[in-house]
C-alpha positions, -999 to 999 in steps of 0.1 A, spaced: -406 125 -112 -436 131 -134 -435 105 -161 -460 79 -174 -441 49 -188 -451 16 -204 -471 -7 -181 -480 23 -159 -499 40 -186 -531 21 -181 -530 29 -143 -525 66 -150 -552 66 -177 -577 51 -152 -565 75 -125 -580 103 -147 -614 90 -137 -605 94 -100 -592 129 -108 -626 139 -122 -642 133 -87 -635 144 -52 -636 109 -37 -608 94 -17 -581 73 -34 -560 45 -20 -526 38 -36 -509 5 -28 -473 -5 -36 -439 -11 -23 -416 18 -12 -402 36 -42 -428 25 -67 -441 60 -74 -471 63 -51 -466 100 -45 -461 106 -83 -496 90 -89 -511 111 -61 -497 143 -76 -509 132 -111 -545 129 -97 -543 162 -80 -528 180 -110 -556 167 -132 -584 175 -108 -605 207 -103 -581 214 -73 -550 216 -95 -545 253 -86 -547 247 -49 -522 233 -25 -510 196 -24 -497 186 10 -479 152 14 -478 139 50 -456 109 60 -478 93 87 -450 72 99 -427 102 105 -449 122 128 -446 111 165 -479 97 178 -481 124 206 -479 152 180 -500 137 153 -534 151 162 -521 186 168 -502 185 135 -532 173 115 -560 191 133 -543 221 149 -549 232 185 -563 259 207 -543 282 229 -537 266 262 -545 231 250 -512 219 263 -479 232 276 -463 254 250 -496 261 231 -494 299 236 -516 306 206 -542 290 183 -526 271 155 -542 257 123 -535 221 115 -525 207 81 -560 198 72 -573 233 77 -542 248 59 -550 225 30 -586 234 27 -595 236 -10 -566 214 -19 -554 178 -16 -538 160 14 -517 129 6 -515 106 36 -484 86 28 -481 53 48 -515 56 63 -512 20 76 -489 35 104 -516 58 118 -526 50 154 -562 38 158 -572 70 178 -562 92 149 -580 70 124 -613 78 139 -608 115 134 -595 111 99 -627 92 91 -647 121 104 -627 146 83 -634 125 52 -671 118 58 -682 150 76 -657 174 61 -649 187 96 -622 185 123 -619 195 159 -586 210 169 -569 197 201 -583 216 231 -614 228 212 -650 216 213 -663 232 182 -659 215 148 -644 234 119 -653 228 83 -625 217 59 -627 212 22 -600 186 15 -596 158 -10 -578 128 5 -554 105 -12 -538 78 9 -510 53 3 -495 23 20 -468 -3 15 -484 -28 39 -514 -51 36 -542 -30 50 -567 -58 48 -545 -79 71 -543 -50 95 -581 -47 94 -584 -84 103 -560 -80 132 -579 -49 145 -549 -26 138 -568 -6 112 -604 5 112 -626 -13 88 -648 17 82 -618 39 73 -604 12 50 -636 10 30 -641 47 29 -606 52 15 -611 24 -11 -634 42 -35 -606 42 -61 -578 17 -55 -546 15 -75 -517 -9 -70 -484 1 -84 -462 -29 -94 -426 -31 -83 -399 -23 -109 -389 -60 -111 -424 -69 -124 -423 -43 -151 -387 -47 -163 -396 -39 -199 -401 -3 -187 -366 0 -173 -348 14 -205 -374 42 -206 -369 51 -170 -331 51 -175 -335 74 -205 -359 97 -186 -336 101 -156 -306 109 -178 -326 135 -198 -340 150 -166 -304 155 -154 -298 175 -187 -274 148 -200 -273 130 -234 -249 102 -225 -254 65 -234 -254 35 -211 -230 7 -219 -248 -26 -228 -231 -44 -199 -247 -19 -175 -281 -24 -190 -276 -62 -187 -269 -58 -150 -299 -35 -146 -322 -61 -161 -309 -88 -137 -308 -67 -105 -340 -71 -84 -343 -33 -75 -356 -36 -39 -358 2 -38 -377 3 -71 -378 34 -92 -364 56 -64 -333 34 -62 -329 34 -100 -330 72 -100 -304 74 -73 -281 50 -92 -284 70 -124 -277 103 -106 -246 88 -89 -234 72 -121 -238 105 -141 -217 123 -115 -190 97 -115 -188 93 -153 -183 131 -155 -200 135 -189 -189 102 -205 -210 72 -212 -221 52 -181 -200 20 -177 -198 -6 -150 -171 12 -131 -193 43 -127 -220 24 -108 -222 24 -69 -200 -2 -53 -228 -25 -42 -239 -29 -79 -204 -35 -90 -202 -62 -63 -235 -77 -76 -221 -78 -111 -191 -99 -100 -213 -127 -88 -229 -140 -120 -247 -168 -102 -269 -141 -86 -280 -131 -121 -297 -164 -127 -326 -157 -104 -364 -157 -107 -377 -149 -142 -342 -153 -158 -357 -161 -192 -379 -129 -191 -349 -108 -180 -328 -122 -209 -356 -114 -234 -359 -79 -220 -322 -73 -225 -322 -88 -259 -352 -66 -270 -334 -36 -257 -301 -45 -274 -317 -51 -308 -338 -19 -306 -308 2 -296 -286 -13 -323 -312 -6 -350 -314 30 -339 -277 35 -347 -276 10 -376 -310 10 -394 -298 -15 -420 -310 -49 -407 -280 -68 -423 -255 -44 -406 -273 -46 -373 -274 -84 -374 -237 -86 -381 -229 -63 -352 -250 -85 -329 -233 -117 -343 -266 -130 -356 -275 -145 -390 -300 -123 -409 -326 -151 -406 -322 -153 -368 -323 -115 -366 -356 -113 -384 -370 -141 -363 -361 -121 -331 -377 -90 -346 -409 -109 -351 -407 -125 -316 -402 -92 -298 -425 -72 -321 -397 -48 -331 -403 -27 -362 -370 -22 -380 -384 8 -399 -390 29 -368 
């Protein structure tokens, strides 16, 4: 995904400042909020755009292999090291390394990453001579790094070195007004032009989206496949969402008023697109013309667009 939508726009606009430098960036946010998307955006708008971008999931590399993967190793450094091997940092020289979930890094590796950032050099496993690397570092985490620093689980010096530019991506449930644009984007990205039934959008506005944008994308891809070219309806959704829909008491959760207003804004806007005449749109929505205009004013909807 490479899209800048609604409330994200100010974050991405500010990220252009980070892109104009070579300083480290720290991106905070829950899983699935688009941290790698922002990291790639910064890389693609930097002077390194024509060089490599390497994402590394710090939580996925076993601790005993981490240093050799990142820094490389010399022949004979350990059993099986039958030749010299460059590490990811050296392979990425000139480009950008994205350290995803950096909060999961062991303390021992954190020291060496700090050296790579500050001194622009690494020492492969089994070697004694440092090697120069020209890498731009972008890191992300879904945990509270400050709390980890206080517990001694994350180095304070590395935390502050990474925090030159800090961006926090809000979860989808906190930017629910962006949801229709994301839905439209994912449908268009799949090469489809189908519509989404209002009942589905109402459910989308009420569902908490624990997996954030990544979960929404998966739901849209699944629903498009199941609908087989027709408009997306409730029966095309994954089973867990259909189950959610059958329990209306769940829908009256936190920020219910805001969710209702989001859905109402969406419904009025979509109705006006197909029926530009305000009187006709009001009738279709079961509203008096006076109430319809009051809602247009409340939600700042321009009926002439």
